[in-house]
PDB file of N, CA, C and O in Angstrom:
ATOM      1  N   MET A   1     -11.917 -12.050 -30.439  1.00  0.00           N
ATOM      2  CA  MET A   1     -11.134 -12.503 -29.391  1.00  0.00           C
ATOM      3  C   MET A   1     -10.633 -11.360 -28.543  1.00  0.00           C
ATOM      4  O   MET A   1     -10.160 -10.363 -29.090  1.00  0.00           O
ATOM      5  N   PRO A   2     -10.714 -11.462 -27.239  1.00  0.00           N
ATOM      6  CA  PRO A   2     -10.316 -10.274 -26.386  1.00  0.00           C
ATOM      7  C   PRO A   2      -8.849 -10.090 -26.433  1.00  0.00           C
ATOM      8  O   PRO A   2      -8.092 -11.020 -26.714  1.00  0.00           O
ATOM      9  N   ALA A   3      -8.438  -8.870 -26.152  1.00  0.00           N
ATOM     10  CA  ALA A   3      -7.073  -8.523 -26.053  1.00  0.00           C
ATOM     11  C   ALA A   3      -6.312  -9.358 -24.966  1.00  0.00           C
ATOM     12  O   ALA A   3      -6.855  -9.638 -23.897  1.00  0.00           O
ATOM     13  N   PRO A   4      -5.039  -9.744 -25.277  1.00  0.00           N
ATOM     14  CA  PRO A   4      -4.321 -10.566 -24.294  1.00  0.00           C
ATOM     15  C   PRO A   4      -4.293  -9.955 -22.912  1.00  0.00           C
ATOM     16  O   PRO A   4      -4.430 -10.673 -21.921  1.00  0.00           O
ATOM     17  N   ILE A   5      -4.118  -8.631 -22.818  1.00  0.00           N
ATOM     18  CA  ILE A   5      -4.017  -8.038 -21.504  1.00  0.00           C
ATOM     19  C   ILE A   5      -5.360  -8.075 -20.724  1.00  0.00           C
ATOM     20  O   ILE A   5      -5.411  -8.303 -19.516  1.00  0.00           O
ATOM     21  N   GLY A   6      -6.434  -7.837 -21.499  1.00  0.00           N
ATOM     22  CA  GLY A   6      -7.768  -7.890 -20.902  1.00  0.00           C
ATOM     23  C   GLY A   6      -8.122  -9.267 -20.428  1.00  0.00           C
ATOM     24  O   GLY A   6      -8.755  -9.447 -19.387  1.00  0.00           O
ATOM     25  N   TRP A   7      -7.673 -10.313 -21.265  1.00  0.00           N
ATOM     26  CA  TRP A   7      -7.915 -11.645 -20.848  1.00  0.00           C
ATOM     27  C   TRP A   7      -7.155 -11.995 -19.602  1.00  0.00           C
ATOM     28  O   TRP A   7      -7.712 -12.631 -18.708  1.00  0.00           O
ATOM     29  N   LEU A   8      -5.909 -11.609 -19.507  1.00  0.00           N
ATOM     30  CA  LEU A   8      -4.997 -11.909 -18.424  1.00  0.00           C
ATOM     31  C   LEU A   8      -5.597 -11.157 -17.112  1.00  0.00           C
ATOM     32  O   LEU A   8      -5.590 -11.703 -16.009  1.00  0.00           O
ATOM     33  N   LYS A   9      -6.067  -9.980 -17.314  1.00  0.00           N
ATOM     34  CA  LYS A   9      -6.714  -9.191 -16.102  1.00  0.00           C
ATOM     35  C   LYS A   9      -7.979 -10.004 -15.671  1.00  0.00           C
ATOM     36  O   LYS A   9      -8.214 -10.198 -14.478  1.00  0.00           O
ATOM     37  N   HIS A  10      -8.777 -10.467 -16.650  1.00  0.00           N
ATOM     38  CA  HIS A  10      -9.957 -11.160 -16.307  1.00  0.00           C
ATOM     39  C   HIS A  10      -9.581 -12.478 -15.540  1.00  0.00           C
ATOM     40  O   HIS A  10     -10.212 -12.884 -14.564  1.00  0.00           O
ATOM     41  N   LEU A  11      -8.512 -13.088 -16.070  1.00  0.00           N
ATOM     42  CA  LEU A  11      -8.135 -14.359 -15.344  1.00  0.00           C
ATOM     43  C   LEU A  11      -7.577 -14.145 -13.946  1.00  0.00           C
ATOM     44  O   LEU A  11      -7.797 -14.961 -13.051  1.00  0.00           O
ATOM     45  N   CYS A  12      -6.858 -13.049 -13.762  1.00  0.00           N
ATOM     46  CA  CYS A  12      -6.321 -12.713 -12.391  1.00  0.00           C
ATOM     47  C   CYS A  12      -7.528 -12.379 -11.549  1.00  0.00           C
ATOM     48  O   CYS A  12      -7.533 -12.785 -10.387  1.00  0.00           O
ATOM     49  N   GLU A  13      -8.537 -11.695 -12.001  1.00  0.00           N
ATOM     50  CA  GLU A  13      -9.671 -11.340 -11.155  1.00  0.00           C
ATOM     51  C   GLU A  13     -10.490 -12.638 -10.799  1.00  0.00           C
ATOM     52  O   GLU A  13     -11.035 -12.769  -9.703  1.00  0.00           O
ATOM     53  N   TYR A  14     -10.539 -13.546 -11.748  1.00  0.00           N
ATOM     54  CA  TYR A  14     -11.237 -14.786 -11.455  1.00  0.00           C
ATOM     55  C   TYR A  14     -10.509 -15.615 -10.459  1.00  0.00           C
ATOM     56  O   TYR A  14     -11.137 -16.221  -9.591  1.00  0.00           O
ATOM     57  N   LEU A  15      -9.261 -15.668 -10.540  1.00  0.00           N
ATOM     58  CA  LEU A  15      -8.425 -16.557  -9.640  1.00  0.00           C
ATOM     59  C   LEU A  15      -8.374 -15.845  -8.224  1.00  0.00           C
ATOM     60  O   LEU A  15      -8.100 -16.512  -7.226  1.00  0.00           O
ATOM     61  N   GLY A  16      -8.634 -14.511  -8.142  1.00  0.00           N
ATOM     62  CA  GLY A  16      -8.578 -13.850  -6.856  1.00  0.00           C
ATOM     63  C   GLY A  16      -9.920 -13.820  -6.261  1.00  0.00           C
ATOM     64  O   GLY A  16     -10.060 -13.330  -5.141  1.00  0.00           O
ATOM     65  N   GLY A  17     -11.005 -14.338  -6.962  1.00  0.00           N
ATOM     66  CA  GLY A  17     -12.362 -14.481  -6.463  1.00  0.00           C
ATOM     67  C   GLY A  17     -13.167 -13.185  -6.703  1.00  0.00           C
ATOM     68  O   GLY A  17     -14.254 -13.041  -6.145  1.00  0.00           O
ATOM     69  N   GLU A  18     -12.682 -12.281  -7.485  1.00  0.00           N
ATOM     70  CA  GLU A  18     -13.477 -11.057  -7.753  1.00  0.00           C
ATOM     71  C   GLU A  18     -14.609 -11.375  -8.780  1.00  0.00           C
ATOM     72  O   GLU A  18     -15.707 -10.835  -8.648  1.00  0.00           O
ATOM     73  N   ARG A  19     -14.365 -12.225  -9.779  1.00  0.00           N
ATOM     74  CA  ARG A  19     -15.406 -12.515 -10.719  1.00  0.00           C
ATOM     75  C   ARG A  19     -15.838 -13.958 -10.507  1.00  0.00           C
ATOM     76  O   ARG A  19     -15.083 -14.802 -10.026  1.00  0.00           O
ATOM     77  N   ASP A  20     -17.124 -14.209 -10.900  1.00  0.00           N
ATOM     78  CA  ASP A  20     -17.671 -15.534 -10.785  1.00  0.00           C
ATOM     79  C   ASP A  20     -17.458 -16.323 -11.999  1.00  0.00           C
ATOM     80  O   ASP A  20     -17.408 -17.545 -11.857  1.00  0.00           O
ATOM     81  N   GLU A  21     -17.320 -15.808 -13.214  1.00  0.00           N
ATOM     82  CA  GLU A  21     -17.152 -16.550 -14.408  1.00  0.00           C
ATOM     83  C   GLU A  21     -15.755 -16.444 -14.953  1.00  0.00           C
ATOM     84  O   GLU A  21     -15.159 -15.367 -14.997  1.00  0.00           O
ATOM     85  N   PRO A  22     -15.220 -17.634 -15.386  1.00  0.00           N
ATOM     86  CA  PRO A  22     -13.820 -17.568 -15.892  1.00  0.00           C
ATOM     87  C   PRO A  22     -13.890 -16.939 -17.298  1.00  0.00           C
ATOM     88  O   PRO A  22     -14.948 -16.888 -17.926  1.00  0.00           O
ATOM     89  N   PRO A  23     -12.722 -16.462 -17.767  1.00  0.00           N
ATOM     90  CA  PRO A  23     -12.567 -15.980 -19.113  1.00  0.00           C
ATOM     91  C   PRO A  23     -12.666 -17.101 -20.098  1.00  0.00           C
ATOM     92  O   PRO A  23     -12.449 -18.258 -19.737  1.00  0.00           O
ATOM     93  N   LEU A  24     -12.973 -16.813 -21.281  1.00  0.00           N
ATOM     94  CA  LEU A  24     -13.057 -17.857 -22.308  1.00  0.00           C
ATOM     95  C   LEU A  24     -11.701 -18.472 -22.464  1.00  0.00           C
ATOM     96  O   LEU A  24     -10.693 -17.767 -22.509  1.00  0.00           O
ATOM     97  N   GLY A  25     -11.658 -19.886 -22.554  1.00  0.00           N
ATOM     98  CA  GLY A  25     -10.401 -20.535 -22.837  1.00  0.00           C
ATOM     99  C   GLY A  25      -9.798 -21.143 -21.530  1.00  0.00           C
ATOM    100  O   GLY A  25      -8.752 -21.788 -21.601  1.00  0.00           O
ATOM    101  N   VAL A  26     -10.387 -20.965 -20.432  1.00  0.00           N
ATOM    102  CA  VAL A  26      -9.710 -21.540 -19.195  1.00  0.00           C
ATOM    103  C   VAL A  26     -10.117 -23.054 -19.152  1.00  0.00           C
ATOM    104  O   VAL A  26     -11.297 -23.402 -19.114  1.00  0.00           O
ATOM    105  N   PRO A  27      -9.132 -23.876 -19.161  1.00  0.00           N
ATOM    106  CA  PRO A  27      -9.419 -25.285 -19.289  1.00  0.00           C
ATOM    107  C   PRO A  27      -9.806 -26.024 -17.954  1.00  0.00           C
ATOM    108  O   PRO A  27     -10.220 -27.182 -18.001  1.00  0.00           O
ATOM    109  N   LEU A  28      -9.681 -25.409 -16.871  1.00  0.00           N
ATOM    110  CA  LEU A  28      -9.907 -26.126 -15.510  1.00  0.00           C
ATOM    111  C   LEU A  28     -11.370 -25.871 -15.145  1.00  0.00           C
ATOM    112  O   LEU A  28     -11.802 -24.721 -15.061  1.00  0.00           O
ATOM    113  N   PRO A  29     -12.161 -26.994 -14.920  1.00  0.00           N
ATOM    114  CA  PRO A  29     -13.460 -26.830 -14.313  1.00  0.00           C
ATOM    115  C   PRO A  29     -13.368 -26.501 -12.878  1.00  0.00           C
ATOM    116  O   PRO A  29     -12.313 -26.651 -12.263  1.00  0.00           O
ATOM    117  N   LEU A  30     -14.512 -26.030 -12.296  1.00  0.00           N
ATOM    118  CA  LEU A  30     -14.474 -25.640 -10.887  1.00  0.00           C
ATOM    119  C   LEU A  30     -14.188 -26.780  -9.932  1.00  0.00           C
ATOM    120  O   LEU A  30     -13.689 -26.537  -8.833  1.00  0.00           O
ATOM    121  N   TRP A  31     -14.479 -27.994 -10.302  1.00  0.00           N
ATOM    122  CA  TRP A  31     -14.321 -29.193  -9.489  1.00  0.00           C
ATOM    123  C   TRP A  31     -12.931 -29.814  -9.556  1.00  0.00           C
ATOM    124  O   TRP A  31     -12.715 -30.881  -8.981  1.00  0.00           O
ATOM    125  N   SER A  32     -11.997 -29.189 -10.230  1.00  0.00           N
ATOM    126  CA  SER A  32     -10.659 -29.779 -10.329  1.00  0.00           C
ATOM    127  C   SER A  32      -9.912 -29.690  -9.052  1.00  0.00           C
ATOM    128  O   SER A  32     -10.046 -28.696  -8.337  1.00  0.00           O
ATOM    129  N   PRO A  33      -9.131 -30.677  -8.723  1.00  0.00           N
ATOM    130  CA  PRO A  33      -8.305 -30.572  -7.475  1.00  0.00           C
ATOM    131  C   PRO A  33      -7.223 -29.571  -7.527  1.00  0.00           C
ATOM    132  O   PRO A  33      -6.640 -29.293  -6.479  1.00  0.00           O
ATOM    133  N   ILE A  34      -6.893 -29.002  -8.631  1.00  0.00           N
ATOM    134  CA  ILE A  34      -5.887 -28.015  -8.768  1.00  0.00           C
ATOM    135  C   ILE A  34      -6.313 -26.742  -8.007  1.00  0.00           C
ATOM    136  O   ILE A  34      -5.502 -26.065  -7.374  1.00  0.00           O
ATOM    137  N   TRP A  35      -7.627 -26.450  -8.102  1.00  0.00           N
ATOM    138  CA  TRP A  35      -8.133 -25.343  -7.353  1.00  0.00           C
ATOM    139  C   TRP A  35      -7.855 -25.458  -5.846  1.00  0.00           C
ATOM    140  O   TRP A  35      -7.560 -24.442  -5.218  1.00  0.00           O
ATOM    141  N   GLY A  36      -7.933 -26.582  -5.276  1.00  0.00           N
ATOM    142  CA  GLY A  36      -7.670 -26.726  -3.824  1.00  0.00           C
ATOM    143  C   GLY A  36      -6.219 -26.441  -3.558  1.00  0.00           C
ATOM    144  O   GLY A  36      -5.876 -25.789  -2.571  1.00  0.00           O
ATOM    145  N   LEU A  37      -5.360 -26.927  -4.435  1.00  0.00           N
ATOM    146  CA  LEU A  37      -3.953 -26.625  -4.331  1.00  0.00           C
ATOM    147  C   LEU A  37      -3.607 -25.139  -4.498  1.00  0.00           C
ATOM    148  O   LEU A  37      -2.718 -24.627  -3.817  1.00  0.00           O
ATOM    149  N   TRP A  38      -4.282 -24.478  -5.365  1.00  0.00           N
ATOM    150  CA  TRP A  38      -4.131 -23.063  -5.554  1.00  0.00           C
ATOM    151  C   TRP A  38      -4.494 -22.274  -4.313  1.00  0.00           C
ATOM    152  O   TRP A  38      -3.710 -21.454  -3.834  1.00  0.00           O
ATOM    153  N   TRP A  39      -5.795 -22.548  -3.746  1.00  0.00           N
ATOM    154  CA  TRP A  39      -6.164 -21.727  -2.610  1.00  0.00           C
ATOM    155  C   TRP A  39      -5.453 -22.147  -1.397  1.00  0.00           C
ATOM    156  O   TRP A  39      -5.339 -21.323  -0.489  1.00  0.00           O
ATOM    157  N   GLY A  40      -4.941 -23.372  -1.262  1.00  0.00           N
ATOM    158  CA  GLY A  40      -4.108 -23.818  -0.184  1.00  0.00           C
ATOM    159  C   GLY A  40      -2.752 -23.135  -0.211  1.00  0.00           C
ATOM    160  O   GLY A  40      -2.203 -22.784   0.833  1.00  0.00           O
ATOM    161  N   THR A  41      -2.218 -22.949  -1.403  1.00  0.00           N
ATOM    162  CA  THR A  41      -0.973 -22.211  -1.515  1.00  0.00           C
ATOM    163  C   THR A  41      -1.144 -20.698  -1.165  1.00  0.00           C
ATOM    164  O   THR A  41      -0.251 -20.133  -0.534  1.00  0.00           O
ATOM    165  N   LEU A  42      -2.216 -20.058  -1.538  1.00  0.00           N
ATOM    166  CA  LEU A  42      -2.535 -18.715  -1.194  1.00  0.00           C
ATOM    167  C   LEU A  42      -2.697 -18.586   0.228  1.00  0.00           C
ATOM    168  O   LEU A  42      -2.226 -17.595   0.786  1.00  0.00           O
ATOM    169  N   LEU A  43      -3.327 -19.499   0.903  1.00  0.00           N
ATOM    170  CA  LEU A  43      -3.491 -19.492   2.415  1.00  0.00           C
ATOM    171  C   LEU A  43      -2.212 -19.575   3.101  1.00  0.00           C
ATOM    172  O   LEU A  43      -1.998 -18.849   4.072  1.00  0.00           O
ATOM    173  N   CYS A  44      -1.269 -20.474   2.640  1.00  0.00           N
ATOM    174  CA  CYS A  44       0.070 -20.664   3.233  1.00  0.00           C
ATOM    175  C   CYS A  44       0.824 -19.405   3.118  1.00  0.00           C
ATOM    176  O   CYS A  44       1.457 -18.999   4.093  1.00  0.00           O
ATOM    177  N   VAL A  45       0.809 -18.760   2.019  1.00  0.00           N
ATOM    178  CA  VAL A  45       1.542 -17.516   1.766  1.00  0.00           C
ATOM    179  C   VAL A  45       0.968 -16.475   2.758  1.00  0.00           C
ATOM    180  O   VAL A  45       1.743 -15.762   3.396  1.00  0.00           O
ATOM    181  N   ALA A  46      -0.278 -16.378   2.891  1.00  0.00           N
ATOM    182  CA  ALA A  46      -0.851 -15.377   3.864  1.00  0.00           C
ATOM    183  C   ALA A  46      -0.401 -15.641   5.270  1.00  0.00           C
ATOM    184  O   ALA A  46      -0.074 -14.694   5.985  1.00  0.00           O
ATOM    185  N   PHE A  47      -0.369 -16.801   5.680  1.00  0.00           N
ATOM    186  CA  PHE A  47       0.004 -17.229   7.024  1.00  0.00           C
ATOM    187  C   PHE A  47       1.496 -16.902   7.222  1.00  0.00           C
ATOM    188  O   PHE A  47       1.897 -16.461   8.299  1.00  0.00           O
ATOM    189  N   LEU A  48       2.325 -17.125   6.165  1.00  0.00           N
ATOM    190  CA  LEU A  48       3.739 -16.840   6.260  1.00  0.00           C
ATOM    191  C   LEU A  48       3.981 -15.362   6.514  1.00  0.00           C
ATOM    192  O   LEU A  48       4.885 -15.008   7.271  1.00  0.00           O
ATOM    193  N   PHE A  49       3.171 -14.473   5.882  1.00  0.00           N
ATOM    194  CA  PHE A  49       3.478 -13.033   6.000  1.00  0.00           C
ATOM    195  C   PHE A  49       2.645 -12.456   7.089  1.00  0.00           C
ATOM    196  O   PHE A  49       2.852 -11.284   7.403  1.00  0.00           O
ATOM    197  N   CYS A  50       1.727 -13.144   7.702  1.00  0.00           N
ATOM    198  CA  CYS A  50       0.994 -12.525   8.803  1.00  0.00           C
ATOM    199  C   CYS A  50       1.922 -12.326  10.052  1.00  0.00           C
ATOM    200  O   CYS A  50       1.754 -11.301  10.712  1.00  0.00           O
ATOM    201  N   GLY A  51       2.789 -13.131  10.389  1.00  0.00           N
ATOM    202  CA  GLY A  51       3.681 -13.004  11.481  1.00  0.00           C
ATOM    203  C   GLY A  51       4.644 -11.789  11.354  1.00  0.00           C
ATOM    204  O   GLY A  51       5.008 -11.128  12.327  1.00  0.00           O
ATOM    205  N   GLN A  52       5.033 -11.548  10.044  1.00  0.00           N
ATOM    206  CA  GLN A  52       6.009 -10.526   9.764  1.00  0.00           C
ATOM    207  C   GLN A  52       5.463  -9.105  10.151  1.00  0.00           C
ATOM    208  O   GLN A  52       6.202  -8.256  10.650  1.00  0.00           O
ATOM    209  N   ALA A  53       4.198  -8.900   9.909  1.00  0.00           N
ATOM    210  CA  ALA A  53       3.667  -7.648  10.230  1.00  0.00           C
ATOM    211  C   ALA A  53       3.590  -7.358  11.697  1.00  0.00           C
ATOM    212  O   ALA A  53       3.861  -6.249  12.158  1.00  0.00           O
ATOM    213  N   SER A  54       3.211  -8.387  12.423  1.00  0.00           N
ATOM    214  CA  SER A  54       3.058  -8.258  13.870  1.00  0.00           C
ATOM    215  C   SER A  54       4.423  -7.921  14.580  1.00  0.00           C
ATOM    216  O   SER A  54       4.438  -7.215  15.588  1.00  0.00           O
ATOM    217  N   LYS A  55       5.529  -8.429  14.045  1.00  0.00           N
ATOM    218  CA  LYS A  55       6.853  -8.221  14.681  1.00  0.00           C
ATOM    219  C   LYS A  55       7.146  -6.733  14.561  1.00  0.00           C
ATOM    220  O   LYS A  55       7.742  -6.168  15.478  1.00  0.00           O
ATOM    221  N   PHE A  56       6.759  -6.078  13.483  1.00  0.00           N
ATOM    222  CA  PHE A  56       7.111  -4.667  13.303  1.00  0.00           C
ATOM    223  C   PHE A  56       6.311  -3.872  14.238  1.00  0.00           C
ATOM    224  O   PHE A  56       6.792  -2.829  14.680  1.00  0.00           O
ATOM    225  N   ILE A  57       5.107  -4.264  14.593  1.00  0.00           N
ATOM    226  CA  ILE A  57       4.250  -3.497  15.543  1.00  0.00           C
ATOM    227  C   ILE A  57       4.913  -3.567  16.906  1.00  0.00           C
ATOM    228  O   ILE A  57       5.036  -2.539  17.572  1.00  0.00           O
ATOM    229  N   TYR A  58       5.334  -4.715  17.336  1.00  0.00           N
ATOM    230  CA  TYR A  58       6.038  -4.830  18.643  1.00  0.00           C
ATOM    231  C   TYR A  58       7.357  -4.071  18.775  1.00  0.00           C
ATOM    232  O   TYR A  58       7.669  -3.572  19.857  1.00  0.00           O
ATOM    233  N   ILE A  59       8.158  -3.972  17.667  1.00  0.00           N
ATOM    234  CA  ILE A  59       9.282  -3.284  17.645  1.00  0.00           C
ATOM    235  C   ILE A  59       9.072  -1.724  17.792  1.00  0.00           C
ATOM    236  O   ILE A  59       9.881  -1.024  18.400  1.00  0.00           O
ATOM    237  N   ASP A  60       7.986  -1.253  17.225  1.00  0.00           N
ATOM    238  CA  ASP A  60       7.773   0.137  17.199  1.00  0.00           C
ATOM    239  C   ASP A  60       7.336   0.634  18.558  1.00  0.00           C
ATOM    240  O   ASP A  60       7.601   1.781  18.919  1.00  0.00           O
ATOM    241  N   PHE A  61       6.624  -0.277  19.365  1.00  0.00           N
ATOM    242  CA  PHE A  61       6.068   0.190  20.708  1.00  0.00           C
ATOM    243  C   PHE A  61       7.163  -0.244  21.621  1.00  0.00           C
ATOM    244  O   PHE A  61       7.076  -0.035  22.831  1.00  0.00           O
TER     245      PHE A  61
END
């Protein structure tokens, strides 16, 4: 059995799209609707923080 830290790192890399294969013991198949919710949440977070960076650019100039 892999070390817990290594397994967690592998899981984070899989969730972030860096790896194609999930670590052993991941119960969610690729066709699960939970993946859509996961990626939708990540997309919303990215959109929330996109506007914050552009405000700082306009203040500096």
